[in-house]
C-alpha positions in Angstrom: -67.0 -6.7 -53.9 -64.2 -4.1 -54.1 -62.6 -2.6 -50.9 -63.5 1.0 -50.2 -60.8 3.5 -51.3 -60.2 4.7 -47.7 -59.4 1.2 -46.6 -56.9 0.7 -49.3 -55.2 4.1 -48.4 -55.3 3.2 -44.7 -53.6 -0.2 -45.4 -51.0 1.6 -47.5 -50.2 4.0 -44.7 -49.7 1.1 -42.3 -47.3 -0.5 -44.7 -45.2 2.7 -44.6 -44.9 2.8 -40.8 -41.8 1.7 -39.1 -41.9 -1.8 -37.5 -41.5 -0.4 -34.0 -44.7 1.6 -34.4 -46.6 -1.3 -35.8 -45.4 -3.5 -32.9 -46.8 -1.2 -30.3 -50.4 -0.6 -29.5 -51.4 1.1 -26.2 -48.0 0.4 -24.7 -48.0 -3.3 -25.8 -45.1 -4.7 -27.8 -45.4 -7.8 -29.8 -42.9 -10.7 -29.8 -40.4 -10.2 -32.6 -40.4 -6.4 -32.3 -37.0 -4.7 -32.0 -35.2 -1.4 -31.5 -31.8 -0.3 -32.7 -29.5 2.5 -31.7 -30.1 4.2 -35.0 -32.5 7.1 -35.0 -34.7 8.0 -32.0 -37.0 5.0 -31.9 -38.5 3.9 -28.6 -41.5 2.1 -27.1 -43.7 4.7 -25.3 -46.2 4.2 -22.5 -49.8 4.9 -23.4 -49.8 8.6 -22.2 -46.2 9.1 -23.3 -44.8 9.8 -19.9 -42.1 7.0 -20.2 -40.1 5.6 -23.0 -38.1 2.4 -23.4 -35.1 2.4 -25.8 -31.5 3.5 -26.3 -30.0 6.6 -24.8 -26.6 7.7 -26.1 -24.0 8.1 -23.4 -22.2 11.5 -23.0 -19.2 12.1 -25.2 -19.0 8.7 -27.0 -20.8 6.4 -29.4 -22.0 4.0 -26.8 -25.6 3.4 -25.8 -27.6 2.5 -22.7 -30.7 0.4 -22.9 -32.9 2.2 -20.5 -36.3 3.7 -19.4 -36.6 7.4 -19.0 -39.1 10.3 -18.4 -39.9 11.2 -22.0 -41.6 14.5 -21.4 -38.9 15.8 -19.1 -36.3 18.0 -20.9 -33.2 16.0 -19.8 -34.9 12.6 -20.4 -34.0 11.5 -16.9 -33.2 7.7 -16.8 -34.9 5.6 -14.2 -33.8 2.1 -15.1 -31.0 0.7 -17.3 -29.9 -2.8 -18.4 -26.3 -2.6 -19.5 -24.5 0.0 -17.3 -21.4 -2.2 -17.0 -21.4 -3.0 -20.7 -22.6 -0.1 -22.9 -23.8 -1.1 -26.3 -21.9 0.1 -29.4 -23.7 1.9 -32.2 -25.6 -0.5 -34.4 -26.8 -2.7 -31.4 -30.3 -4.1 -31.3 -32.7 -5.1 -28.6 -35.3 -7.8 -29.6 -38.3 -9.1 -27.7 -38.3 -12.9 -27.9 -40.7 -15.6 -26.8 -38.2 -17.7 -24.8 -35.5 -15.3 -23.7 -37.5 -12.1 -23.3 -35.5 -9.0 -24.0 -32.2 -9.7 -25.8 -29.6 -7.0 -26.5 -27.0 -7.9 -29.1 -24.1 -6.0 -30.6 -23.6 -5.4 -34.4 -21.4 -8.5 -34.4 -24.1 -10.6 -32.8 -22.5 -10.7 -29.3 -25.1 -11.0 -26.6 -24.7 -8.1 -24.2 -27.6 -8.5 -21.9 -30.9 -10.5 -21.6 -33.8 -10.6 -19.2 -34.4 -14.4 -19.2 -32.7 -15.1 -15.8 -36.0 -14.9 -14.0 -38.5 -15.8 -16.7 -40.5 -19.0 -16.2 -42.8 -19.2 -19.2 -43.3 -18.2 -22.8 -43.4 -14.4 -23.5 -46.5 -13.3 -25.4 -45.9 -9.6 -25.4 -44.3 -6.7 -23.5 -46.0 -3.7 -21.9 -44.5 -0.2 -21.3 -46.7 1.1 -18.5 -47.4 4.7 -17.5 -46.0 3.8 -14.1 -42.5 3.5 -15.8 -42.6 -0.3 -15.3 -41.7 -2.5 -18.3 -43.4 -5.9 -18.0 -43.1 -9.2 -19.9 -46.4 -11.1 -19.9 -47.6 -14.5 -21.2 -50.7 -15.1 -23.3 -52.9 -14.8 -20.1 -51.3 -11.5 -19.2 -49.5 -13.1 -16.2 -46.3 -11.2 -15.3 -43.2 -13.1 -16.1 -40.6 -10.4 -15.6 -40.7 -6.6 -14.8 -38.2 -3.8 -14.3 -39.9 -2.9 -11.0 -38.7 -6.2 -9.5 -35.2 -5.6 -11.0 -34.4 -2.0 -10.1 -31.1 -0.2 -10.7 -30.7 3.1 -8.8 -34.3 4.4 -8.8 -37.8 3.6 -7.5 -41.0 5.1 -8.9 -44.5 5.7 -7.5 -46.3 2.4 -7.3 -43.1 0.4 -6.9 -42.7 -2.0 -3.9 -39.4 -3.6 -2.8 -39.5 -6.9 -0.9 -37.0 -8.1 1.5 -33.7 -9.1 -0.3 -34.1 -6.3 -2.8 -31.6 -3.5 -3.4 -30.7 -0.4 -5.3 -27.1 0.1 -6.6 -25.6 3.5 -7.4 -23.9 4.3 -10.6 -20.2 5.3 -10.7 -20.7 8.9 -11.5 -23.4 11.3 -12.9 -22.6 10.2 -16.5 -21.0 6.7 -15.9 -23.7 4.1 -15.4 -21.3 1.3 -14.4 -21.7 -0.1 -10.9 -20.7 2.4 -8.2 -19.6 2.1 -4.6 -22.9 2.4 -2.8 -25.9 0.0 -2.4 -29.2 0.3 -0.5 -30.1 -3.2 0.8 -33.5 -4.2 2.2 -32.2 -6.9 4.4 -34.0 -10.2 5.3 -34.6 -8.9 8.8 -36.5 -5.9 7.5 -33.7 -3.4 8.0 -32.9 -0.9 5.3 -29.1 -0.6 5.2 -26.8 1.9 3.3 -23.6 0.1 2.3 -20.2 1.2 0.9 -18.3 -2.2 1.1 -19.6 -2.3 4.6 -22.8 -0.9 6.3 -22.6 2.7 7.4 -26.2 3.8 8.0 -29.5 2.1 8.6 -33.2 2.7 9.5 -33.0 0.3 12.4 -36.3 -1.3 11.3 -35.4 -4.7 12.8 -37.1 -6.6 15.7 -37.2 -4.3 18.7 -39.1 -3.9 21.9 -42.4 -3.6 19.9 -43.4 -6.9 18.3 -43.8 -6.7 14.6 -41.8 -3.5 14.3 -39.4 -5.0 11.7 -39.8 -3.9 8.1 -41.9 -5.9 5.7 -41.8 -3.9 2.4 -40.2 -0.8 1.1 -43.1 1.2 -0.5 -43.3 4.2 -2.8 -47.0 4.9 -3.2 -48.9 7.0 -5.7 -49.4 9.7 -3.1 -45.7 10.3 -3.1 -45.1 8.7 0.3 -41.9 6.7 0.6 -41.9 4.5 3.6 -41.0 1.0 5.2 -44.2 -0.9 5.9 -43.7 -2.7 9.2 -45.0 -6.3 9.9 -47.5 -4.8 12.4 -48.8 -2.3 9.8 -46.9 0.7 11.1 -44.8 2.9 8.9 -41.2 4.1 9.0 -41.6 7.2 6.7 -38.9 9.2 5.1 -41.1 12.2 4.1 -41.4 15.0 6.6 -45.2 15.0 6.2 -47.7 12.6 4.7 -48.4 13.2 1.0 -45.7 15.8 0.2 -46.1 15.5 -3.6 -48.8 13.6 -5.4 -48.2 11.6 -8.6 -51.0 13.2 -10.6 -49.5 16.6 -10.1 -45.7 15.9 -10.1 -43.2 13.6 -11.7 -41.6 11.7 -8.9 -38.6 9.5 -8.3 -36.4 8.3 -5.5 -32.8 7.7 -6.5 -29.6 6.4 -4.8 -27.0 8.8 -6.2 -23.4 8.0 -7.1 -22.3 9.7 -3.9 -24.4 7.5 -1.6 -27.4 9.8 -1.0 -31.0 8.4 -1.3 -33.3 11.3 -2.2 -36.8 11.8 -3.5 -37.2 14.4 -6.3 -40.2 16.0 -7.8 -40.9 18.1 -10.9 -44.2 19.7 -11.8 -45.9 18.1 -14.8 -47.2 21.4 -16.0 -43.8 23.1 -16.2 -42.7 25.9 -18.5 -39.3 27.1 -19.4 -36.2 25.6 -17.8 -36.9 23.2 -15.0 -34.9 20.9 -12.9 -35.7 18.2 -10.3 -36.1 19.5 -6.7 -35.2 17.3 -3.7 -38.0 16.7 -1.3 -35.9 14.8 1.4 -32.7 12.8 1.6 -31.0 10.2 3.7 -28.7 9.9 5.6 -28.9 13.3 7.1 -25.2 13.9 6.9 -23.2 11.3 5.0 -19.9 13.1 5.7 -20.3 12.0 9.3 -21.5 8.5 8.7 -18.7 6.6 6.9 -15.6 5.9 8.9 -12.7 7.2 6.9 -10.5 4.1 7.4 -13.3 1.7 6.4 -14.0 1.0 2.8 -14.3 3.7 0.1 -14.6 7.1 1.7 -16.8 10.0 0.6 -13.6 12.0 -0.1 -9.9 11.2 -0.4 -7.1 11.9 1.9 -6.2 15.5 2.9 -9.6 16.9 1.9 -12.7 18.1 3.6 -16.2 16.8 3.1 -19.0 19.4 3.2 -22.7 19.3 2.5 -24.4 21.3 -0.2 -27.9 22.8 0.2 -29.4 19.6 -1.2 -27.5 17.5 1.4 -25.2 16.0 -1.3 -21.5 15.8 -0.3 -18.8 17.8 -2.0 -15.0 17.4 -1.5 -12.5 20.3 -1.2 -8.8 20.0 -0.9 -7.1 21.6 2.1 -5.7 25.1 1.4 -2.5 24.9 -0.7 -3.1 21.2 -1.5 -3.8 19.9 -5.0 -5.9 17.1 -6.4 -3.9 14.0 -7.3 -6.4 13.3 -10.1 -8.2 16.4 -11.4 -10.7 14.2 -13.1 -11.7 12.7 -9.8 -13.4 15.4 -7.7 -13.6 13.1 -4.7 -10.1 11.8 -4.9 -7.1 12.4 -2.6 -5.1 15.6 -2.3 -1.4 16.3 -1.7 0.5 19.3 -0.3 2.3 21.5 -2.9 5.4 21.6 -0.7 7.4 19.1 1.4 6.1 18.3 4.8 7.4 16.1 7.6 10.6 15.5 9.5 12.9 14.2 6.8 15.1 17.4 7.2 14.4 17.9 10.9 17.7 19.6 11.6 16.9 22.3 9.1 13.2 22.7 10.1 12.2 26.2 11.1 8.8 27.3 12.3 9.4 30.7 10.7 8.8 29.1 7.3 5.3 28.2 8.2 2.1 29.8 9.5 -1.4 28.4 10.3 -4.7 29.0 8.7 -7.8 28.7 10.9 -10.7 26.5 9.8 -13.9 26.5 11.9 -16.1 23.6 12.6 -13.9 21.0 10.9 -12.6 17.7 12.4 -10.8 14.6 11.3 -11.6 11.2 12.7 -8.2 9.7 12.4 -6.3 9.2 15.6 -4.1 12.0 16.9 -0.4 11.2 17.6 -0.3 13.7 20.5 -2.8 15.3 22.8 -2.1 18.3 25.0 -4.4 18.9 27.9 -5.0 22.2 29.7 -4.1 24.0 26.5 -5.2 27.3 24.9 -5.8 28.1 21.3 -2.5 30.0 21.0 -0.4 27.3 22.6 -2.1 24.7 20.4 -1.3 26.7 17.2 2.3 27.3 18.4 2.8 23.7 19.3 1.9 22.7 15.7 4.2 25.3 14.2 7.1 24.1 16.3 6.5 20.4 15.5 7.8 19.2 12.1 5.4 16.2 12.2 2.3 18.3 12.8 0.1 19.0 9.7 -3.2 19.9 11.6 -4.0 20.8 15.2 -7.5 20.8 16.5 -8.4 22.8 19.6 -11.6 22.1 21.6 -12.5 22.2 25.4 -8.9 23.1 26.4 -7.5 20.2 24.5 -5.1 20.3 21.6 -5.0 17.2 19.3 -2.2 17.1 16.7 -2.4 15.0 13.5 0.2 14.1 10.9 -0.1 13.4 7.2 -1.7 11.6 5.5 -5.1 12.8 6.9 -8.4 11.1 6.3 -11.0 13.4 4.8 -12.2 16.0 7.3 -15.8 16.8 8.1 -17.3 20.3 8.2 -20.1 20.4 10.8 -21.6 23.5 12.4 -22.4 21.5 15.6 -18.7 20.8 16.0 -17.4 23.4 18.4 -13.7 23.5 17.7 -10.9 25.5 16.0 -8.7 23.8 13.4 -5.2 25.0 12.6 -3.8 23.9 9.3 -0.1 24.4 8.9 1.0 26.0 5.6 4.2 27.2 4.1 4.5 31.0 4.1 4.8 33.0 0.9 3.4 30.5 -1.6 0.2 32.3 -2.7 -2.7 34.1 -1.0 -4.6 31.6 0.9 -8.3 31.7 0.3 -9.3 28.3 1.7 -10.8 27.4 -1.7 -9.9 24.3 -3.7 -7.7 26.0 -6.3 -6.5 23.2 -8.4 -4.3 25.4 -10.6 -2.5 27.4 -7.9 0.7 25.5 -8.4 0.9 26.7 -12.1 0.1 30.3 -11.1 2.6 30.1 -8.3 5.4 29.3 -10.8 4.0 31.8 -13.3 4.1 34.5 -10.6 7.8 33.8 -9.9 8.6 33.9 -13.5 6.8 37.2 -14.0 8.6 38.7 -11.1 12.0 37.7 -12.4 11.2 38.9 -16.0 10.0 42.2 -14.7 13.2 43.2 -12.7 14.8 45.2 -15.5 15.1 45.6 -19.2 18.7 44.6 -19.0 17.9 41.3 -17.3 15.3 40.6 -19.9 17.8 41.3 -22.7 20.4 39.0 -21.1 17.9 36.3 -20.5 16.8 36.4 -24.1 20.3 36.3 -25.4 21.1 33.3 -23.2 18.0 31.4 -24.4 18.9 32.1 -28.1 22.5 30.9 -27.4 21.2 27.8 -25.7 18.9 26.9 -28.5 21.7 27.4 -31.1 24.0 25.2 -29.1 21.4 22.6 -28.7 20.7 22.6 -32.4 24.4 22.3 -33.1 24.7 19.3 -30.8 21.7 17.6 -32.2 22.9 18.1 -35.8 26.2 16.6 -35.1 24.9 13.9 -32.9 22.5 12.9 -35.6 25.4 11.1 -37.4 25.0 8.2 -34.9 21.4 8.3 -33.6 22.0 5.1 -31.6 24.0 7.1 -29.1 21.0 9.3 -28.1 17.9 8.7 -26.1 14.6 10.0 -27.3 13.6 10.9 -23.8 14.4 13.6 -21.3 16.7 11.3 -19.3 19.9 12.9 -18.1 23.3 11.2 -18.9 25.6 11.1 -15.9 29.3 10.1 -15.9 30.4 7.5 -13.4 32.5 10.1 -11.6 29.4 12.3 -11.1 27.5 9.5 -9.6 30.5 8.5 -7.4 30.6 12.1 -6.1 26.8 12.2 -5.7 26.8 9.0 -3.6 30.0 9.9 -1.6 31.8 7.0 -3.1 28.7 4.8 -3.1 28.8 4.9 0.6 25.1 4.7 1.9 23.4 1.5 0.7 19.6 1.6 0.5 19.1 -1.9 -0.6 20.1 -4.6 -3.1 18.2 -7.0 -5.3 18.5 -9.3 -8.3 19.3 -6.3 -10.6 21.9 -4.5 -8.5 22.7 -2.4 -5.5 20.9 0.9 -4.7 22.8 3.8 -3.1 21.5 7.1 -1.8 22.9 10.2 -3.4 22.4 14.0 -3.8 22.7 15.5 -7.3 23.9 19.1 -7.1 21.0 21.0 -8.7 20.1 24.1 -6.8 20.2 23.2 -3.1 20.6 19.5 -4.0 18.2 16.8 -5.1 18.0 13.4 -3.4 18.2 10.4 -5.8 18.5 6.6 -5.6 21.3 5.3 -7.8 21.1 1.7 -8.9 24.4 0.1 -10.0 23.4 -2.6 -12.5 25.1 -6.0 -12.8 24.7 -8.7 -15.4 23.6 -6.3 -18.1 22.9 -7.8 -21.6 26.0 -8.5 -23.5 24.8 -7.3 -26.9 26.2 -3.8 -26.2 25.2 -0.2 -26.2 22.4 -0.3 -28.7 20.2 -2.7 -26.8 20.9 -0.8 -23.5 19.8 2.5 -25.1 16.7 0.9 -26.7 15.4 -0.4 -23.4 16.2 2.9 -21.7 14.2 4.7 -24.3 11.2 2.4 -23.4 11.6 2.9 -19.6 12.2 6.6 -20.0 8.8 7.1 -21.8 6.8 5.5 -19.0 5.1 8.1 -16.9 2.5 7.2 -14.3 1.7 8.3 -10.8 2.2 4.7 -9.5 5.6 4.2 -11.1 9.0 5.4 -9.7 10.4 8.1 -12.1 13.7 7.4 -13.8 15.7 10.6 -13.8 18.8 9.6 -15.7 21.5 6.9 -16.4 25.2 6.2 -16.7 26.6 4.2 -19.6 30.4 4.5 -19.4 32.3 1.4 -20.3 31.5 -1.3 -17.8 29.7 1.2 -15.5 26.0 1.2 -16.1 23.7 2.7 -13.6 20.1 4.1 -13.3 19.3 7.2 -11.4 15.8 7.3 -9.8 13.8 9.8 -7.8 14.3 9.2 -4.0 11.1 8.2 -2.2 11.2 9.1 1.4 8.9 6.5 3.0 10.9 3.5 1.9 9.6 0.1 0.7 6.3 -1.5 1.2 8.1 -4.4 3.0 9.3 -2.1 5.8 5.8 -0.5 6.0 3.9 -3.8 6.2 6.2 -5.9 8.3 7.2 -3.3 10.9 5.9 -3.2 14.5 3.2 -0.6 13.8 0.7 -2.1 11.3 -1.0 0.3 8.7 -4.8 0.7 8.7 -7.0 -1.5 6.5 -7.8 1.5 4.3 -4.1 2.4 3.8 -3.4 -1.2 2.8 -6.2 -1.3 0.3 -5.2 2.0 -1.2 -1.6 0.7 -1.7 -3.0 -2.5 -3.3 -5.1 -0.5 -5.7 -2.1 1.7 -6.5 0.1 -1.3 -7.3 -2.6 -2.8 -9.5 -3.1 0.6 -11.4 0.7 0.7 -12.0 0.8 -2.8 -13.4 -2.3 -2.0 -15.6 -0.3 0.8 -17.1 2.8 -1.3 -17.7 0.7 -4.2 -19.3 -1.9 -2.3 -21.3 -1.5 1.5 -21.4 2.1 2.4 -22.1 3.5 2.5 -25.6 5.4 -0.8 -25.3 4.2 -3.6 -23.1 6.4 -4.1 -20.0 6.4 -7.3 -18.0 7.9 -6.6 -14.6 8.9 -10.2 -13.6 9.8 -9.3 -10.0 6.8 -7.8 -8.2 7.4 -7.9 -4.5 7.1 -5.5 -1.5 10.8 -4.6 -1.7 10.2 -3.3 -5.3 7.2 -1.2 -4.2 8.1 2.2 -2.8 6.1 4.8 -0.9 6.3 8.5 -1.5 5.7 11.3 0.9 1.9 10.8 0.8 2.2 7.0 1.1 1.2 6.5 -2.5 2.6 3.2 -3.8 5.1 3.4 -6.7 6.4 0.4 -8.6 10.2 0.3 -9.1 12.6 -1.8 -11.3 10.1 -2.1 -14.1 11.7 -2.8 -17.5 14.9 -4.1 -15.9 14.0 -7.7 -16.5 14.2 -7.2 -20.3 17.2 -5.0 -19.9 19.1 -7.8 -18.2 17.8 -10.6 -20.4 18.0 -11.2 -24.1 14.3 -12.1 -24.7 11.7 -12.6 -22.0 9.1 -13.8 -24.4 10.8 -17.1 -25.1 9.8 -20.2 -23.3 13.5 -21.1 -22.3 14.3 -18.2 -20.1 16.4 -17.9 -17.0 14.2 -17.6 -14.0 13.6 -14.0 -12.9 11.9 -13.1 -9.6 12.1 -13.8 -5.9 11.3 -17.0 -4.0 7.7 -16.9 -2.8 6.5 -14.6 -5.6 7.6 -16.5 -8.8 4.8 -17.9 -11.0 4.8 -21.7 -11.7 5.3 -21.2 -15.5 8.9 -20.1 -14.9 9.7 -23.7 -13.9 7.6 -25.5 -16.6 9.0 -24.4 -20.0 5.9 -22.3 -20.6 5.7 -18.8 -22.3 6.2 -15.9 -20.0 3.3 -13.4 -20.2 1.8 -10.6 -18.1 0.1 -13.3 -16.1 3.5 -13.8 -14.2 3.0 -10.3 -12.8 -0.6 -11.1 -11.9 0.6 -14.1 -9.9 3.2 -12.1 -8.0 0.6 -9.4 -7.3 -1.7 -12.0 -5.8 1.0 -13.0 -3.4 1.8 -9.4 -2.5 -2.0 -8.8 -2.0 -2.1 -11.6 0.5 0.8 -10.0 2.3 -0.9 -6.6 2.3 -4.1 -8.1 3.6 -2.5 -10.1 6.5 0.7 -8.1 7.1 2.6 -11.4 6.9 5.5 -12.4 4.6 4.8 -14.9 1.8 7.4 -17.3 3.3 7.7 -17.2 7.1 11.0 -18.3 8.5 12.0 -19.7 11.9 15.2 -18.4 13.5 17.0 -21.5 12.2 16.1 -20.5 8.6 13.8 -23.4 8.1 10.5 -22.5 6.3 7.7 -22.2 8.8 4.7 -21.6 6.6 3.8 -20.8 3.0 1.3 -18.0 3.2 -0.7 -18.9 0.0 -1.3 -22.5 1.3 -2.2 -21.4 4.8 -4.7 -18.8 3.5 -6.5 -21.1 1.2 -6.9 -23.8 4.0 -8.3 -21.1 6.3 -10.5 -19.7 3.5 -12.1 -23.1 3.1 -12.6 -23.5 6.8 -14.0 -20.0 7.2 -11.2 -19.1 9.6 -9.4 -16.2 7.8 -9.1 -14.2 11.0 -6.6 -16.8 12.3 -4.1 -15.7 9.6 -4.2 -12.1 10.6 -1.2 -10.8 12.5 -2.0 -10.9 16.2 -0.9 -7.3 16.6 -3.3 -6.0 14.0 -6.9 -5.1 14.9 -8.9 -6.7 12.1 -12.3 -5.3 13.0 -12.2 -2.4 10.5 -11.6 -4.7 7.6 -13.5 -7.8 8.5 -16.5 -7.0 6.1 -14.0 -6.8 3.1 -11.5 -9.4 4.2 -13.1 -12.5 2.5 -13.8 -10.8 -0.8 -10.2 -9.3 -1.0 -8.8 -12.7 -0.2 -10.9 -14.2 -3.0 -9.3 -11.7 -5.5 -5.8 -12.8 -4.4 -6.7 -16.4 -4.8 -7.8 -15.9 -8.3 -4.5 -14.1 -9.1 -2.4 -17.0 -7.7 -4.1 -19.8 -9.8 -1.5 -22.3 -11.0 -2.9 -22.2 -14.5 -2.1 -18.8 -16.1 -5.4 -19.1 -18.2 -7.4 -19.1 -14.9 -5.8 -15.9 -13.6 -7.6 -12.6 -14.5 -5.9 -9.9 -16.5 -4.7 -7.0 -14.3 -7.5 -4.8 -15.7 -10.0 -7.3 -14.3 -8.2 -7.2 -11.0 -8.5 -3.4 -10.9 -12.2 -3.7 -11.6 -12.6 -6.2 -8.8 -10.8 -4.0 -6.3 -13.0 -1.1 -7.4 -16.1 -3.2 -6.7 -17.2 -3.1 -10.4 -17.0 -6.8 -11.0 -18.5 -9.4 -8.7 -15.8 -11.7 -7.4 -16.8 -15.4 -7.9 -15.7 -18.2 -5.6 -12.1 -19.2 -6.6 -11.0 -22.8 -7.2 -8.1 -24.3 -5.4 -5.0 -22.4 -6.7 -2.9 -25.7 -7.0 -4.1 -28.4 -9.3 
């Protein structure tokens, strides 16, 4: 009997449908089904509210395997699998029987899979209308589900058991792991954490039996609460049933800036719509995190304020600029010199104060004046070269110096804040003007050019003459290009440097590469510099010296000391660096007054970023070979800068050979220097690990008795105490370790990985940076010595 014509047509239509459509019936997905980044294919829930598939990340060709609200205009993501490892174009996710969901790259590399918690054979997957993607066996028993493996969002119908957590993303568009987590602890307490706890619901065992939390619940009625053991609720919503699931799309998300908020959006929307916050916690995050403990909401010299939706925003102090314009919550620095480096020439007439209301800083004050008035407080700050901010409240004046932690703006804070600023820079509006430095210089230039037509004419003639002279010099110098540097480095004569340093009179320090002297180059009112007289320079002559100077001169990074110029005159070879006022890390760490935990961690991060640039990001890879606290300098804002980079190769014939004269300093030298092994970037990682331990404990790597006999090797001492769980015993007795105790062990583990005896076990410096940022989980390190 022949098949009816309509059945033949129907079967033909099914053959033409894509495989992802054939694999899905009422939200069910068959084993063997797959999705790729090509096209807009996805697995939809039965009513189409949610979709599972790939979302392309902003401004690149990478993709996120995720679940999103499919009917919402911006396709809001509520779960994602591979935030730390985005998938390249051409990647595929496949539903398998034994491994569940498996994400692979075009080259077949496995990027992510869900089989870590699967105990059974997968029969099919289900994309539910709740937003939950479930893997089930043949009896429809749940083997794995996204609701039990949340990322940063919970949805109605989702319940979190004790031990569960939410993790923030790094930014609005960067889905790698961020700084904040929301942990539902084993004791029933819901804790907000940024490297250490900073806010909690307090739902632990109290005076009422059974008051501790049992589950974190987001029910279909829109209520978000902690169910207590005794059946009571700790609720976040202002009223019961603020927004129902059948009327609104709902989600509760831990944002990248640490705020947990519930959002709603009407299902029957029209036109442009956006998510509206219903509630948020904590009430004021700017006041919750201690500025010197872990990652702050904002960087130094800035102010944290709350927007209408209770989300924090960071604003630089007036006449301060952002260190990194791409980081809106980063640190700020003043656009003019502050401090007492030129105390004798300090004049209060050069400064004025700007008043900020309801703003305070939690960092300690260096001086407090009692029985004061607002006027005397303001004048006292103006007269004091150390004072950057003075806060007046209740007849008390508290003065603070740079660098400041971030400030808090709070209407309930009854005080007047005086910010000291240099007079005559620009009009002060109190806004975060990140481009005012440019406009300040442009304004000066405009004023000069507008003085008279004659001046303009003379200026133009001078410029033309200068250009012609420069062309003439370049044309004739081109006969011997080896004599020139392809950088903006200035060439000094030995006599110029001798005059600048007053006959090499004031010695700043000495090391394996030479002696450093303080000097003043007569440019304008004089520019302070550090002149390093080199010794043992390579013997192959001028060409190699200029080649290496070209490489050093092209390096530009905020965590490297800037090379200003050089001298190459016969046997006299010197390098001229910018002068950094706060000296070496060694003097900062090992002095009587110990820096705070946060200051030390920021310095460690600065050094790691500087090494990352030298190893991976500059045009020519540079191995430093002598990383130690004496070669790390601190600028006016206590930002760490690496010095002496590139000098190892300048003073050696070939640092890549296995038979190489040992470079470095006792206590910081990697083992491969002594073992006829190739010298790679891992020698710097080893030295950084030793320095990191010194930063953590404020102790020298090799401690010496007064009779010069070695007392203790820090790396051995630390590992023994790490095994015994007694790291606090290594801390300098003068240093209060309470503020860093939550981060102490993890940071020590990073250092122990860096000082592994085998170079292959040490992480690359990029991995070290990621561990310091909290983006990579730090595993338990083996014993550094084999």
